[in-house]
N, C-alpha and C positions, 0 to 999 in steps of 0.2 A: 361822317362826313370828310372828306380828304381833306389833310392839312399840311401845305408846305412849309418846312422849317425854313426860317430865314437866321443867319447868324455868320459871325466870323470863323470860316473854313479852318482855322489852326485849333479849335476846340471842339474836336470830336468826341470826347466825353459829355460835354453838355448837349451834342445833338442827339447822342446813345440815350442819354438819358430822360430828354423831351421826348425823343421817338416811343421810347416804353411806358413812359406816361399819358401820352395821347392814344395809345393802344389801349391800355387799361380804362380808357374812360371812353373806348369805341369807337374810335377813330382810327381812320387810315393814314398815317404819317407817310410823306413824302420826304425822304431825306436824301438832301443834295449830294452828300458825300458819297453815298452807295451808289449813286448813279455814276457819278465821276469815276469811281472804282471800276464801273463796270464798262466803261467807254475806253477804245482805243489810244494809246499814248499821241495820237497825231491830233486829236480834238484840242483847241485852245481854247486859252478862256475866254475870247471873244466867241468861238463857236457854243460854248457852253453856256454863255448869257441867252443865247437864242435859246438853247434848249431849256434851260430856267424859265424862262416866258412862257414856254409851250406848256411846262410843268405847273405851272401856275395858273394858266388858263384852265386846265383840266380840274384845280383843286377848289373847295368850296371857302378855304380860308388860310391864311399864313399865320404862323408861330414864331414871334418875333423872340429871337435869344438876346440876353443882356449882352450889351456892348454893339448889337449889330449896327448904332449908328455910325460907328467908328470905321466902317468897313464900304469902299466906293460899290462894289457888287452888290451887298445887301441895301445899300440905299437905291439903287437900281432896281433889286428885286420888290423891294417895298413900294416903290414909285409905282410901278408894274400892278402891284396889287391892287393899291388904290384905285389906278386907272380901271382895273375890271371889275372894283367896288366890292371887293373880297371881304369877308368877316376877316378882321385883325384881332390876334389872338396872343397874349403876353403872359 
């Protein structure tokens, strides 16, 4: 199952930890921090929101990191996942 990780972007270690655990369980994690790093500097937060929504569309589920609800982009990603009727993992 492809799983998009949602959380506060300041906590890279949590993203890595969950990515590792999801791989170990046989899933294909989509870590947005890795995606961001691969993009040109000219890509804005607004641009990335569009990319994130498209990534969520191709995933089967999303994984919510602790504290995700405190971040605007994370809340927007969660709302998109709900609209797309994705499986929600914690």
